[in-house]
C-alpha positions in Angstrom: -2.2 44.3 -7.5 1.3 42.6 -7.6 2.8 43.1 -11.2 4.9 40.4 -12.9 8.2 41.8 -11.3 6.8 41.6 -7.7 9.1 39.1 -6.1 6.7 35.9 -5.0 7.0 35.3 -1.2 8.9 32.6 0.0 7.3 29.1 0.8 6.6 28.5 4.5 8.7 25.8 5.9 8.2 23.6 8.7 9.5 20.3 10.1 10.1 17.6 12.2 12.8 17.4 14.3 14.4 14.8 16.4 17.0 11.8 16.8 18.1 10.6 13.0 16.4 7.0 13.6 13.2 8.6 14.9 12.9 11.2 12.2 13.9 8.7 9.4 10.4 6.5 10.7 8.3 9.5 11.0 4.9 9.7 9.1 4.6 13.5 9.9 6.0 14.8 6.7 3.4 12.4 4.6 0.7 13.8 6.9 1.3 17.5 6.5 2.3 17.4 3.0 -1.2 16.1 2.4 -2.9 18.8 4.6 -1.1 22.0 2.9 -2.1 20.4 -0.4 -5.4 19.9 0.6 -5.4 23.8 1.7 -3.5 25.1 -1.1 -0.6 26.2 1.3 2.8 27.1 -0.3 4.5 25.0 2.4 7.0 22.5 2.7 7.6 20.2 5.5 10.9 18.7 6.1 12.5 15.8 8.6 15.4 17.3 10.4 17.7 14.9 12.0 19.8 16.4 14.6 22.4 14.8 17.4 21.7 15.5 21.1 25.2 17.5 21.3 23.8 19.7 18.7 20.0 19.8 19.4 19.8 23.0 21.2 21.9 25.0 18.4 19.9 23.2 15.7 16.3 24.3 17.3 17.7 27.8 18.0 18.9 28.4 14.4 15.0 27.8 12.7 14.3 31.3 12.3 17.6 31.9 10.9 17.0 29.3 8.6 14.1 30.6 7.7 11.6 27.9 9.4 8.1 29.3 10.7 7.5 26.3 12.9 8.7 22.9 13.7 7.4 19.7 15.7 9.7 18.1 17.9 10.1 14.5 18.7 11.9 12.5 21.1 14.4 12.9 22.9 14.5 16.6 22.3 11.1 17.7 23.6 12.5 19.3 27.2 15.4 21.0 24.7 12.9 22.6 22.7 11.1 24.0 25.9 14.3 25.5 26.8 15.4 27.4 23.7 11.8 28.8 23.3 11.5 32.7 24.0 8.4 32.2 25.2 6.1 29.1 27.0 2.5 28.3 26.7 1.1 27.6 30.5 1.3 24.1 29.6 5.0 24.0 28.8 5.9 26.0 31.9 4.4 23.5 34.0 5.7 20.5 32.1 9.1 21.6 30.9 8.3 19.6 27.7 7.3 21.2 24.0 6.6 19.2 20.9 5.7 22.0 18.8 7.6 25.3 18.0 6.1 28.6 16.6 8.5 31.0 14.9 7.1 34.4 14.9 7.8 37.2 12.5 10.5 38.7 14.7 12.3 35.6 14.9 11.1 34.7 18.4 10.1 31.0 18.9 7.0 30.2 21.0 6.9 26.6 22.6 3.6 24.6 22.8 2.8 20.9 23.8 0.0 19.1 22.1 0.7 15.4 23.0 -1.4 15.5 25.9 -4.4 17.5 24.6 -4.3 15.4 21.4 -4.8 12.3 23.7 -7.5 13.8 25.7 -9.4 14.6 22.6 -8.8 10.8 21.3 -10.3 9.9 24.6 -13.3 12.4 24.9 -14.1 11.2 21.4 -15.1 7.6 22.6 -17.0 9.2 25.5 -14.9 7.7 28.1 -14.1 10.0 31.5 -10.9 9.8 33.4 -12.6 11.6 36.2 -11.5 9.6 39.6 -9.8 7.1 37.4 -6.9 5.1 37.6 -4.1 5.6 35.0 -1.0 3.4 34.4 1.6 5.3 32.5 4.6 3.3 30.6 7.6 5.7 30.0 8.9 8.9 31.5 10.0 11.1 28.8 8.0 14.4 27.6 5.1 12.4 26.1 4.5 10.8 29.3 4.8 14.0 31.1 2.3 15.7 28.9 0.0 12.7 28.8 0.1 12.8 32.7 -0.7 16.4 32.8 -3.7 15.9 30.6 -4.8 12.8 32.8 -4.3 15.1 35.8 -6.6 18.0 33.9 -9.1 15.8 33.3 -9.3 14.2 36.8 -7.5 11.0 37.1 -7.3 10.4 40.9 -4.4 7.9 40.6 -1.4 7.7 38.2 1.4 4.5 38.1 4.3 5.0 36.6 6.6 2.7 34.8 9.9 2.7 33.4 12.4 0.7 32.3 14.9 3.0 34.1 13.3 3.3 37.5 15.0 6.7 38.6 13.5 8.5 35.6 10.0 7.1 36.4 10.8 8.7 40.3 12.1 12.0 38.7 8.6 12.2 36.5 6.5 11.0 39.5 8.4 13.7 42.0 7.7 16.5 39.2 3.9 15.6 38.7 3.7 15.8 42.8 4.7 19.5 42.7 1.7 20.0 40.1 -0.6 17.8 41.9 -0.3 16.7 45.1 -4.0 15.7 45.7 -3.4 12.8 42.9 -2.2 9.7 44.2 1.1 9.1 42.4 3.3 6.1 42.4 6.4 4.4 40.7 5.3 0.9 39.5 8.3 -1.0 39.6 7.4 -4.3 37.7 6.4 -5.2 34.1 4.0 -6.3 32.9 1.5 -4.4 34.8 -1.6 -6.4 35.3 -3.7 -4.6 38.2 -7.1 -3.1 37.0 -7.0 0.1 35.6 -9.2 2.4 33.5 -6.4 3.2 31.3 -2.8 1.9 30.0 -1.0 4.8 28.3 2.2 3.5 26.5 4.8 6.5 26.0 7.8 4.1 24.8 9.3 3.2 21.7 7.3 0.2 19.9 10.2 -2.0 19.8 10.9 -1.5 23.5 8.0 -3.8 24.5 7.3 -7.2 23.7 3.6 -8.3 23.2 4.0 -11.9 24.8 5.2 -10.4 28.3 2.5 -7.6 28.3 -0.8 -8.7 30.4 -3.7 -6.0 29.9 -4.7 -4.9 33.4 -8.4 -5.4 32.7 -11.2 -6.4 30.0 -12.6 -2.8 30.6 -9.1 -1.1 30.0 -8.5 1.5 27.5 -5.2 0.9 26.0 -3.4 4.3 24.4 0.0 3.9 22.7 2.0 7.0 21.4 3.9 4.7 19.4 3.4 3.7 15.9 5.3 1.6 12.9 5.9 3.0 9.8 5.1 -0.2 8.0 1.6 0.0 9.2 1.9 -3.1 11.7 0.3 -2.6 15.5 2.7 -2.2 17.8 3.4 -4.9 20.6 1.0 -2.9 22.9 -1.9 -2.9 20.4 -1.0 -6.5 19.4 -1.6 -7.3 23.0 -4.5 -5.3 23.5 -6.3 -7.0 20.6 -5.5 -10.5 21.6 -7.0 -9.7 25.2 -10.0 -7.9 23.5 -8.9 -4.5 24.9 -10.0 -1.2 23.5 -7.3 0.9 21.8 -6.4 4.2 20.6 -3.2 3.6 18.5 -0.1 6.1 17.5 -1.2 7.0 14.1 -4.5 8.5 15.5 -3.0 10.4 18.4 -0.1 11.7 15.4 -2.8 13.3 13.7 -4.5 14.8 16.4 -1.4 16.4 18.0 -0.4 17.3 14.5 -3.9 19.0 13.7 -3.2 21.0 16.7 0.2 22.3 15.7 -1.1 22.9 12.2 -4.1 25.5 13.7 -1.3 26.9 16.0 0.9 27.7 12.7 -2.0 28.7 10.5 -4.9 29.8 12.7 -7.1 27.6 11.1 -8.6 24.3 11.4 -6.8 21.4 10.1 -8.1 19.0 7.6 -8.0 15.9 9.9 -9.8 13.7 7.7 -7.0 14.1 5.0 -4.2 13.5 7.1 -5.8 10.6 8.7 -6.1 9.0 5.4 -2.5 10.0 4.8 -0.9 7.8 7.7 -3.5 5.2 7.5 
């Protein structure tokens, strides 16, 4: 047994890395602090605001700075995949990662939990995407991982819209290499009003105007990765509610992807109920 002179092991340090304005509005520190406290873990979770020109250098420095792991948010998910020494099969396919694990030897492992978290939220509502039509708003890292989750779930068609059409085209081209049997198309106009099983928003909350959004169909499920720190609904969720469409908001997705990251870091089930209350 250690005596009084035995130094206490340092606390485990984790964080969320991203663009300064994004990290400033992140609820992840509050959520993870609640999870650590619930399980009595000697750990801290801190925001890491980094600029794009120094993002790769900052993420590579995580082991040297004593970090055990890190979540990565927009727009550095592709950089997170690049700097890692090892990558999960999912990250190898998509080229994006939102979770990093630092091993005892200082190597960095990259994982992606956005898509799996979304799939869990959809499955919890007994909704199947098999043979379904998905409309995807956005072309960044979350969109890539969400699209792969839809492909894994058996979606037959995915339409992608992005404000910069060339980025939507790039995403569709990458997805065609992964899943040539899926009908993948670039959608060139907004709002998207044609029938769809699921409409997935992977764009910042302030990039959409609820007044310009027409939900595809009353039976459509709307999934929004964005959330607002002030707890107000995003424009996509406002439009869904006004048009009596079912929705999954960004807070639920934050909890589900965060719980998957927590399990990767600690090897135990995350206290999802506590994490949910922390961001409610």
